[in-house]
N, C-alpha and C positions, 0 to 999 in steps of 0.2 A: 388599724394601729391600736394597740392596747394603751389605754390612758392610765398613767401612773399617778395616783393620788398620794402625794408625798408631804409629810410633815418634817420640820427642821428643828432640832434641838439646839439651844444656844443661839437663837435667831438674831440676837443683837450683837453677837461677837463678830470678829473679823471673818472667820470661816463661815459662820451662819449667814452673814450678809452675802457672801459670795455664792452660797448655796441658793439663797433666795433669788438672786439675779439669774443663776443658771437655770433654775426651774422655770422662771418666768419666760426665758428665751427658748425653752425646749418645746417643740410642737407636741410631744407625746407626754408631757408632764404638767401637773397642776399642783400648786401649793395649797394643800388642804388644811394645814395647821402649823403653828409655830409656838415653840416653848422657850421659856427662860426661867431662871431661878426665881423663887418666891421673894418679893421685896425689890426686884430689879426695877429701875426707873422706867424701863420700856414696857412693862406689863400694861396691857390695854391698848397700846398704840399699834398702828398698822405695821405689819412686818416689812412692807416695802417703803415706809416713809422716809428712810435714810437716802434713798435713791431718787426721791421725788415722784416715783411711780407707785401709787397705792396698789397693794396686792389684794385688798378686800379681806384680809385675814388678820385678826388681832392676835398679838402675842400673849399667851396664857402661861400661868404657873401651874394650873390645875391640869393633870394629865388627862382626865376624862374629857375635858373641854378641848384641849389642844390636839387630842388624837382622835376626836370623834369621827372625823371623815377620812382618816388616813388608812392607807393599805401598807405604807412603808414609812419608816422613820430613819432619817439620816442623822447620826449623832457624832459630833466632834467636840465633846465637852470635857469633863473630868471623870475619872473612873467611878467615883461615888454616884454622880448624877447619872451616868450611863447605865450603871447596874440597876438603879431605881427605875429608869425608863424601860430598860430591857425586861424586867420582871413583869411590868404592866403589859408590854407588847406581847410577851410569850403567853400570857393569860388570855389575851384578846385577839390572837392571831394576826398581829401586825408584824410584818417583816422588817428587819433591822439591818442597816448598814453602819457598821461601827468603825470610825476612824480615830477614836480616842486612844491615847497612849498612856503608859505608866501603870497598867494593871499588875497587881501582885498575883501569886499563884492561886489564891482563893478567888479573885476576880475572874481569872481565865477559866477556872473550874465552873464558875456560875455561868459564864457564856456557853460552855460546852453543854451544860445542863439545859439551858434555855433552848439550845438548838434542837432538842428533842421535841419541842412544841411549836417552833416557828422557824423560818429560814433566815439565816444570818450570813452576811458577808463581814468578816472581821479581818482587818488588815491595818498595820501600822502606817501605811502610806497608800493612798488610793490612786496616785499618779500612774498612768500607764507607762510613762518613761521609766520610773523607778522600778516597776515590776519587771520590765524587760531587762533593766540593769541587773536585777537579782539573778536572772538567768545567765547573763554574761558572767557574773562573779562565780556562779557555780561551775561554769565551764573553765574559767580561768584557774580557779583554785585547783581543779583536778590536774591541770597541766603545770602548776607551780607548787606542787606538793613538797618538793625538796629544794633546798637552796635559796628560798625566798622568804624574807620576813614580811609579815602582813600587818599593816596598820590602817585603821579606819578613822578618818578625821571628819567631823561634822560641825556645821555652824548653823545657828538659828538666832532669831530675834531675842531681844532682852526680856521679853515677857514669858518665854518658855519655862515651865516649872520643872520638867523632868530632864535628866541627863544620864547617860547618853540618850539621844533620841531613839524612839521606837524603830525608825528606819535603820539607824546605825546597828542597833541590836539585831534586827532581822538580817542585815547584811552579814554580821558576824555569825549568826546562826547558820545561814545558808553555806557560808565558806567552811565553817566547822564540820557540818554534815558531810560536805563534799570530801573533806579530808579524813573523815572517820574520827573526829575529836568531839569532846564535850565542851561546849562554849563556856559553861559555868566553871569548868576546871582550867581552861586555858586562857581566859580573858584577863587582860590587865587594864584597869580603868584609870590609872594615874601613876605617874612617876615623879619622884622627888628625892633629892639627896643622892647618896651613893647607892645606886640601885644594883650595881654589878653588871656583868656582861648580859646581853639580851639572851633570853631562853628562846631558841629558834622554834619551839613548839607553841609559843604564845600568839595570841591575836591582840594587838594593842588598840586602845580607843583614846582619841583626844577630842575634847569638847570645846567649842568657842561659842560665846553668848554675846550679842551685841547689836545695837541698832535695830533695823527692821528687816534683817536677813530672813527671807522666807524659808529657805532650807537648802543647804549645800552638803553634799556627801561625797567623799573621795576615799576609794580604797587603794592603797599603795602596796604593790608587790615589789619589794626591794631585793634584787639579787646582786650577784657579783658582776659588775660591768654594765648593768642595765636596771632600769626602773620602769615598771609598768603602772600606770594610773588609770583607773576606771572611775569616772566622775558623773555625777548627776547634779544639776543646779536648777533650782526653782526660782523663777522671777516673779511668779504670781500664783496665788492659790486657785486660780481658775482650773489648773490641771487636776487638782484634788477634787474639785466640784464636778468636772466632767467625768472623772473616774467613778465618782459616787453614783452619778446618773447611769452610767454603764452598769454598775453593780446592781442597781435597782431593776434594770431591764433584764439582767441575768436571773434575778430572783422571781421574776413575774410568774414563772410556771413551776416554782418550787414551793412545797408545802412546809418543809422542815429541813434541817441539816445545817452544818457549819461549813462555810466556804471561805476562800480568800481570793485575792485578785489574780493569783495564778490560775484558779479555776475560771474566773470571769473572763480572762483573756485567752483561755484555752492552751496556756503554756504547758500545762502538765501533760496534755495529750500528745505533745510533739515527741516522737521516739528518741530523738537525739538529745532531748532536754528533760528526760523524766526525773522528777524530784526524788531525793532519797527518802523522804517522808512527807506526810501532809503538812505543808507549811502553815495552813490556817490553824490546825490544832496545836502547833507548837510556837505560834507567834508570841514574841516576848512583849509586844505592845509598848 
C-alpha cells in the first residue's frame, strides 16, 4: 500500500478540519503538514487540537516548513492563497488537489500552466455523488434539448463568499456543452422587475445563502405537463474530504497534468457517457 504524505491548506477552517480528520482515519494517508494564513491565531498549534486528538503536526504559515514532508497538498481556501501555494508546489514537485472555487480566467490559466510541472486535480466539488450527478445532467440535457426550461438552484451557508457556487456553474457548463451552447452567452444570473417572457435558450441560476447549509443543488427541467428535478444535497463535508483522498490516490502515479473528478472516477472512460470536452480544463471554479 502506497503511503500518501498529505498537507492541508486552511487547516483551521471548516473544510481543513474535516480533511485533517479524514487523513487521520485513512490507513494509507499521513498528515505531513498543515498551513494557514500568516497571523492566524492557530499558527504554531497542533493541527488536530480541535478534535482532542493531537496530530503531531504544527500549523505553519511558512510554505517551506508546512510542505517540507508533503507529496500532496489539498487546498480548499481562497483563489489568491491557492495560487500562491500552487506556485510553490509546482516548483517543488508537490501534487495538488484543488477544491477552491471562485477563480477568474487568469487564475484558471495559472492552474493550467502549473499542470505542466506537477499533477493537479482541480474540481469545484470533490464529492463523488456530485460528480455522478454531473453525468446524469449531461444525459438528461441531451434528452430535454427542446421544450424544457432549465433552472439551477443552489443553497449554501452564510459564510460562502462567491455566487453562484462553483458546483452550480459546473452543472450549467455541463448542460450547456451537452446542448451545444455557450454558458457565458446563455446564463441568466438574476431576475428582477419586468423581465419579459423567458427566453427558452437560457439557463437560469438562483442562489440562496443562509445558516449552516453545507451545499444543496437542484437542476429543474420544466416542460409542458411535467417537471424533472435532479438534486444533490450535502449534509456533511465528509464527502468532500473522502473525494479529495480518492483524488490523491489517483495522482499517486502521475507526474504532471491537469485532471478533474471525472478522471478520478473513470466517468470519462464510459462509452455511453463520453464528455463533450475536458471538464477539468474548462471548470469555472
